[in-house]
N, C-alpha and C positions, 0 to 999 in steps of 0.2 A: 558482260554483254546483256543488253536488254532484248526482249522480244516485242515486236510491234506489228500491227496490222492497220492499214488505212485503206478505206474503200475508194478514195479519190472522189467522193461525192462532191458535185459542183455546187458552190454556194449561190443562193439567190436571196435578194432582199424581199421584204414584204411590201405590197403595193399600197396598203393603208396602215394606220397605226394599230389596227386590231387583226391583221391578216397573218400573224405568225404561223398559225396552223395551216393556212393555205400555202404559205411559202415552204414549210416543211414537207407538205404533201407534194409540192412541185419538185423539191430536191430528191425525195425518195423515189417518186414515180419515174422521173427521168433516169435515175440511177438504175432502175430495174428494166428500162427499155421503152418507156413511153416517150413519144416524140414531143418536142416543145410545141409543135403545131396543135397538139391535143391538150395542152396544159395552159389554162387561163386561171389566174388566181381568183377572179370573181366567181367563176364556175366552181372552183375547188372550195372556196369559202362557203358558197351556198350549199354544196354537198355536205361539207362538215357540219355546218350550223343546223341544217334541217334534219340531221340524223343524230344530234346530241341526245344523250340521256338526261342531261341537266340543261334546261332551257335558259338558265341564267348565264351560261358560258358562251363565249364567242365560238371557240372550238374546244369541245371536251374530248376525253380519250376515245369514247365510242364513235363520235362523229369523225375524227381523224382516221380511226381504224376502218370504219365503213368505207370511206373514200379510197383508201389504199387498196382494200380488197375489191371494191367495185370497179376500179380503173386499172388494176394490174394487167399487164399484157399476157397474151397466151403463152409467150416464152417463159414466163415466171411460174406458170401453173405446174404442179399442184400446190406450190408454196403459197402461203398466205400469212396474214398478221393477226395477232391477238393483243388484247389489253392485259397487262400485268399490273396488279395493285398489291405489292408486297408490304408486309408490316414491319420490315426492317430494311435499313439502307443496304446492308450487305446482300440481302436476297435480291433487291431491286438492281443493284449494281451487277450482280452475277448475271441476271437476265440480259443486261446490255452487253457485257463482255462476251457472253455465249452467243448472242445473235451475231455479233461481228465475226466471231470465230467460225460458227457453224453455217450461218446463212451467207456470210461475206456481203451483207447488206447493212446499210446504216439504219439503226432504229431511231425513233423519236422519243424524247423524254420531256417531262414537265420540270421546269426549273424555277427557282425563286418562289418557293412555296406555291407552285402551280400557277403562277402568274403568266408564264411564257413557255413557248415550245422551242426546243433545240433539236437539231439532228446531230447524233453522235457518229462521226465518220471514222474514228480510229481509237485504238487503245494501245497503251504501252505497259508491258509487265516485265518483271525481272527474268522470267522463264516462260516457255510455252505453257499456257494454263492447262493443257490436257495432260501434262506430264506429272502433275501432282500439285502440292501447295505452291501458290504463286503470290507475288506482291504486285498490286497495281501501282504503277508509277504515275500515270496520268491518262487523260482522255483528250482527244482532238474533237473540237466542236465547231459546227456551223451554226452560229447564233444570229438569226435574222434580225435586221433593223429596218426601220421604215425609210424608204426612199421613193419620194413622189416623182422623181425626175425620170424614172424608167417606165416607159409605157408598154413595153413588151419584153419578153425574155427569150434568150436563145443561148447557144454555146459560146457566143462571143460578146455578150453584153458587158456592161461595166460593173456588174455585181461582184463584190468582193475586193474592189480596188482601193478601199479605204474611205474614211469619213462616213457620210450618209450612205455610201454604196456598200458599207459593211466590209468585214475582213473575214476571209475564209480560214478554216483550219486553225482556230485558236487552241493552244495547248494549255490545259489546266491540270495542276497536280491533283492527286487523289485527295489530299487534305482540303484543297480548295473546292473540289467537286463535292465532298461530303458536307462541308460547312456552309458554302455560299451558293452552290448551284443545285445539285440534286438533293434537296433537303425536305421534300415531301409536303403533304398537306392532308387534311381530313376531307376526303372527297365524298365517299358514300359508305364508309364503315359504320355498322349499326351502333358501335360504341364510340364513335367519333375519334377513333384511333388514327394516327398519322399513317398515310399510305405513300409509298414510293412508286410512281406511276410511269409506265413506258408502253410503247406500242412496238412489239418485238416478234421474234421467231416463236411459234407455238410449241416447239419441241421442249420437253423438260430438260433443264440444264444438266449436263453430265460433267461439269467441272466443279471444283471446290468453291466454297465461299471465299471472296477475296480477302487478302490481308493488306495492311497499309504499312509503308516504310516509316521508320522513325523520322519525325520532323525535326530538323536541326534549327534550334532557336539561337539567336545571336544577341538577345536582349532579355531582360527580366520582365518587361512590360510595364515597369513603374514609370518609365519616361520613354520618349520617342527615340528611335534610332537617329543618329546624327546624319544629315544629308550627305556629308562627305564619305560615309560608309556605304552608301547605297550602290554605287557603281561596282564596288568589289563584291557585294552580296549578289548583285544581279549577274555578274560574270561567273561567280562560283555556282549559282543556281543553274545557269545554262549548261555548265560542265557536268554538274551533278545529275541532271536529267538527260544528258547526252544530246541536247538539242543542237549543239554545234555540229553534230554528225548528220543532222537532217538536211537534205539538199536545199529545201526552201529557206531554212534558217541560215545555213552556211553562206548562201549567196547574199542574204540581207546583211550579215555581220562581217562580210569579207573586207570592208573598209569603213573607216569612220571611228566613232567612239561614243560612249554614253554622255549625254548632255545633262543639264541640271535637272535633278529629280523634282517632281511636283508633289507636294503633300495633298492628299485627298481625304476628306472626312465623310463617312457614311451617314446620311441623314436619317436612315431607318434603324441604325444600330448605335446606341451610345458607346463611346469609347472605342470605336472601330475606325482605324486610320490605315491608309496604305500610301506608298510612294509609287507614282507612275513615272517610269524612267525611260526617256526616249533614246533610241540609238540614232545618231545623226551622221550623215555623210554629206558630200558636196551637193547632192541633189535634194536634200531635205531629210525628214524623219522616215526611216525605213522599217523600224520595229519599235515595240513598246514592251517593257517588262514591268510586272506588278509585284512589289515587295511589301510584306506586312510591316507597318511602320512602328509597331510596338515590340515585336519579337524578331523581326528581321528575316523571316523565312520566305522562300520563293513561292509565289502563288500561281502566276500564269504569264504567258507571253504570246505575242502575235507579230507577224511580219506583214508588211504591205506589198502588194504586187507593184504599186507605183509609189515612190516617195511622196510624203505629204510636205508641201512647201509653205502653206499658209496657216498652220496650226498655231494655237496660242500657248504652246509649251516649248520648252527647250531652247538652248542657244540664245540667239538674239530675241526670240519671242519672249523669253523670260524677262528681259529688260524692257521690251516694248509692248508688253501685254496690255497695259492701260491704254496706250495709243491705238492698238488694234481693236480693242473692245470699243473704244470711243467711235471708231469708224462705223461700227455695226449698230450703235444705239443712239448716238447724239443726233438730236433733231428728228428722230424717227417716231412714228406713232404706233402704239401697240394696243391691242384690245384686251380689256380686263377679263379675267375668268368669270363665267356665269352671266355673260351678257350684261355687265354692269357699266358699259361704256368704254371709252378709249382714253388713252393718256399719251402725252408727248414727253419725251425725255429731253430735258434741257441740259446742255453741257454744264458740268460742275455741280450738278444737283444730286449726285448719287455716290454711294460708297461701294467699293469692291472688296469683298471679304479677302483676307490675306491668304487663305487656302481654298482649294477647290472643294466641291461637294458632289456627292453622287448617291443615288439609290436606284434600284431596279424600277424602271418606269417606261412608258411608251416613248418618251423623248430620248431615252438611252437605255438599252438593255445590256450594255457592256460597261464594266468598270473602267475600260480603256477610253470611254467617251464621257468624262465627267464635265462639270459645269463651273464657271465662275458665277458666284451669286452676287447680284447687285441689289442694294437696298436704296429705294427711292421713296423716302418718307415711309409710309406703311405698306408700300408695294414692293414686290420682289420680281426681278428679272433673272433668267438663267441663260448664260451665254456658254454654249457647249464649246469644247476646245477646237472643234473644226469650224467655229464661227456661227453656227445656227443659234437663233435666239428664241426663247420660249417664255411665256408668262406663268406657266404652272407645270408641275410634274405629276403625271397621272398614271394609274395602273388599272388592272382588271383581272379577269380569270381567263386564261387561254388566249391571251392577246400577243 
């Protein structure tokens, strides 16, 4: 049996491409009792940004910490938040796990080498971490994405329903957390050492440093796992991490089956590939599972509150992807990056790469939202699997 704790923190998208810190402040403040009527992301961003210790950031750790403490409700007092900047991943991860256990409140962490803020709303371990040595199996994340269609937030908005609206409660294994999410950056250490940064419970942790379970590899990495193996690996991963016992996952996987896996290449990491595997039912795609394409181990999974019907992956979409992409780009006019003019996409003038691509960026902070890359002469277009089209992939600090 595994031990788990989930705060039930409600997911919210970010209102601009650089408001991830404001979105995380909204999620945490509402969780601890602040009404949505008092939570506006423009105000939260201004509070974060104007109290940054580093002016080059959109939201830095001290700016977010200030906002959480400044706006915490009376019912939360005398509790407060502090910034932790640990010099090892294990110490930083222990801060997160202890905050969830001790405070019963979701902490915020910097992911993707401090490019983006996430809220950690749950942890799963092999045993109660207060009983002695424990193994972290995975974390549950609220990973905000940009959704310009939502003008206001409340308890019944469309945040978390999929696509640009984002997906709540993404499960990431501890191995994925260590290598691809909570991987630190050199923020302000005098010796430029890597720091693992979180905004957490101020109490000194009274639990052990975490351990990691053995990662089961199903390939030697010299060649890619065959696509026909992926469904079996995804199913075994769901069982291994006991996700089938989770109520949210159980409902999503109650009917249907795995569709055609889609190979994705990381643009920021040479030789890094993964398979994105959709779970398909009569109403569309209800879940996605992420499998390492070289070694075959389970990385992450998420389920949708509403099935996705028009995504460019899985089932009939696999056969019709070119047609669906054509609808989104043919005869459309796009603006070149850097204010270099505009260009029109004429039918039959572009090539679609045979595999999808992804890197952490403002246009997609989730590996479950990769892109088709279109080459039009010397120009590139990126068509995200939910149909959104971009002319560039950009990043920053604390966005």
